[in-house]
C-alpha positions in Angstrom: -1.9 -9.0 -25.8 -4.9 -6.7 -25.9 -4.8 -3.0 -24.9 -6.3 -3.7 -21.5 -3.7 -6.3 -20.6 -1.0 -4.1 -22.0 -2.0 -1.3 -19.7 -2.3 -3.6 -16.7 0.9 -5.6 -17.3 1.3 -9.3 -17.3 0.9 -10.7 -13.8 3.4 -13.1 -12.4 3.7 -15.0 -9.1 6.9 -14.2 -7.2 8.5 -15.5 -4.0 10.2 -13.2 -1.6 12.5 -14.4 1.2 12.0 -12.7 4.6 13.8 -14.2 7.6 12.9 -17.8 7.8 9.8 -17.7 5.6 9.1 -17.2 1.9 6.3 -14.7 1.1 4.3 -15.0 -2.1 3.0 -12.1 -4.2 1.7 -11.1 -7.6 3.7 -8.5 -9.5 2.2 -6.6 -12.5 4.3 -4.1 -14.4 2.7 -2.1 -17.2 4.8 -0.8 -20.1 6.6 2.4 -19.2 5.5 2.2 -15.5 6.1 5.4 -13.5 6.3 3.7 -10.2 5.4 0.5 -8.2 2.9 0.3 -5.4 3.3 -2.4 -2.7 0.1 -3.5 -1.0 0.2 -4.2 2.8 -2.9 -6.1 3.5 -4.4 -6.1 7.0 -6.4 -8.3 9.4 -5.1 -11.5 7.9 -6.1 -10.9 4.3 -3.6 -11.3 1.5 -2.9 -11.0 -2.2 -6.4 -12.3 -3.1 -8.2 -9.4 -1.3 -10.9 -8.4 -3.8 -10.9 -4.8 -2.7 -7.1 -4.4 -3.0 -7.2 -6.2 -6.4 -9.8 -3.7 -7.6 -7.6 -0.8 -6.5 -4.5 -2.5 -8.1 -6.2 -2.8 -11.5 -7.0 0.9 -11.4 -3.4 1.8 -10.6 -2.2 -0.4 -13.4 -4.5 1.4 -15.8 -2.9 4.6 -14.7 0.6 3.3 -15.6 1.7 2.1 -12.1 3.1 -1.3 -11.3 1.5 -3.2 -8.4 2.8 -5.8 -6.0 0.1 -7.7 -4.1 1.9 -9.5 -1.3 1.0 -12.0 1.4 2.8 -10.6 4.5 1.9 -13.7 6.5 2.0 -17.4 5.7 -1.3 -19.3 5.5 -0.8 -20.6 9.1 0.2 -17.3 10.5 -2.8 -15.6 9.0 -5.1 -17.7 11.2 -3.4 -16.5 14.4 -4.4 -13.1 15.6 -1.1 -12.6 17.3 0.6 -12.4 13.9 -2.2 -10.2 12.4 -1.5 -7.5 15.0 2.3 -7.9 15.1 2.7 -4.7 13.3 6.5 -4.6 13.5 6.7 -8.1 12.0 4.4 -7.0 9.1 6.6 -3.9 8.6 9.8 -6.0 8.6 8.3 -8.2 5.9 7.2 -5.2 3.9 10.8 -4.0 4.0 12.0 -7.4 2.7 9.6 -7.0 -0.2 10.9 -3.4 -0.8 14.4 -4.7 -1.0 13.3 -7.4 -3.4 11.6 -4.8 -5.6 14.8 -2.7 -5.7 16.8 -5.8 -6.8 14.3 -6.8 -9.5 15.3 -5.6 -13.0 11.7 -4.7 -13.9 11.2 -2.5 -10.9 14.7 -1.5 -9.6 14.5 2.0 -11.1 10.9 2.8 -10.2 9.6 5.0 -7.4 8.0 3.0 -4.6 4.7 3.6 -2.9 2.8 1.7 -0.2 -0.9 1.1 -0.1 -2.0 -0.2 3.3 -5.3 -1.4 4.6 -6.4 -1.9 8.2 -3.4 -3.1 10.3 -1.4 -3.2 7.0 -1.5 0.6 7.0 0.3 0.8 10.3 3.0 -1.6 8.9 3.3 0.6 5.8 3.8 3.7 7.9 6.4 2.0 10.1 8.3 0.7 7.0 8.1 4.1 5.4 9.7 5.7 8.4 12.4 3.1 8.5 13.0 3.1 4.8 12.8 6.9 4.6 14.9 7.4 1.4 13.2 4.6 -0.5 9.5 5.4 -0.2 7.9 8.1 -2.2 4.3 8.0 -1.1 1.8 6.2 1.2 -1.9 5.7 1.0 -4.0 4.1 3.8 -7.5 2.7 3.2 -9.6 2.3 6.3 -6.3 1.9 8.1 -5.1 1.9 11.7 -2.2 4.4 11.5 -2.6 4.8 15.3 -0.9 1.5 15.7 2.3 3.1 14.3 2.0 5.9 16.8 5.7 6.4 17.8 6.8 6.2 14.1 4.3 8.8 12.7 6.5 11.9 13.2 9.3 10.1 11.4 7.4 9.5 8.2 8.7 11.7 5.4 6.7 10.2 2.4 3.6 12.2 1.5 0.7 10.3 3.1 -3.0 10.1 2.3 -5.4 8.7 4.8 -8.8 7.5 3.4 -11.6 6.7 5.8 -15.3 5.9 5.4 -17.6 8.6 6.8 -19.6 5.9 8.6 -16.5 4.2 10.1 -16.7 6.6 13.0 -14.3 4.8 15.4 -11.5 4.4 12.8 -12.1 8.0 11.6 -11.4 9.3 15.1 -8.2 7.2 15.2 -7.1 8.5 11.8 -7.7 12.1 12.9 -5.4 11.6 15.8 -2.7 10.0 13.6 -3.1 12.8 11.0 -2.2 15.3 13.7 0.9 13.3 14.6 2.2 13.2 11.1 4.8 15.8 10.1 5.0 15.0 6.4 2.9 16.3 3.5 -0.4 14.7 4.3 -4.2 14.6 3.7 -7.2 13.0 5.3 -10.1 12.3 3.0 -13.4 11.1 4.2 -15.6 9.1 1.8 -19.2 10.0 2.6 -21.5 7.1 3.3 -18.7 4.5 3.4 -18.3 1.9 6.2 -15.0 0.2 7.1 -14.8 -2.1 4.1 -16.1 0.4 1.5 -18.8 -2.0 0.3 -21.3 0.7 -0.5 -21.9 1.5 -4.2 -19.3 3.8 -5.6 -17.2 4.0 -2.5 -14.4 1.7 -3.5 -14.2 3.4 -6.8 -13.7 6.6 -5.0 -10.8 5.0 -3.0 -9.2 3.9 -6.2 -9.6 7.4 -7.8 -8.0 9.0 -4.8 -5.1 6.5 -4.7 -4.4 6.9 -8.4 -4.3 10.7 -8.0 -2.0 10.5 -5.0 0.5 8.0 -6.4 0.5 9.7 -9.9 1.4 12.9 -8.2 4.3 11.6 -6.1 5.7 8.6 -7.9 8.0 9.6 -10.7 9.9 7.9 -13.5 13.7 7.9 -13.2 14.1 10.6 -15.8 11.6 12.8 -13.9 13.7 12.3 -10.7 16.8 13.4 -12.5 15.1 16.5 -13.9 
């Protein structure tokens, strides 16, 4: 295995039971990982999201394991009712969290959530409900306002990243930021629209996420210290 693959970790397809469905995801665990980041995709996208895969590779290079997961089945992803069923998405993210905690490769790692669009709301709800298990949350172009009643209950340090030209979502994030009671930050990426398609903007998202998770996700020995 070359140095790049060693840093990124070997990817493997996994299947996670959640209620009556089986969710599919891709887990990558670099050597000596300090934590694991679960991705909550939004608006019907899943583990093949090119933007989230880009961010995941940067996290792996920084020594963090990643779990890119389909929170909806293929049929569900075509139905907007499921896409905006935030509590269902949060429930499935909790199922994935339980799976990560039972998996020998990841059981001792700190857990973070990276949420995009509606997935960010699901991540915040799950973080509030799994208070003792989640060490950090990052939202990219998210809709944290959809988790409104849960926001004051979130304890995990939370970073909201929004594009400067994504004005409607930026306003919603500012409102959610005011409702959060945890350690938090709101970072605006200048010139970026909702999907961070402009040159250099997704790279900035990845840089911010790496910094946030590297700060708050700790190896077991660091927790003990």
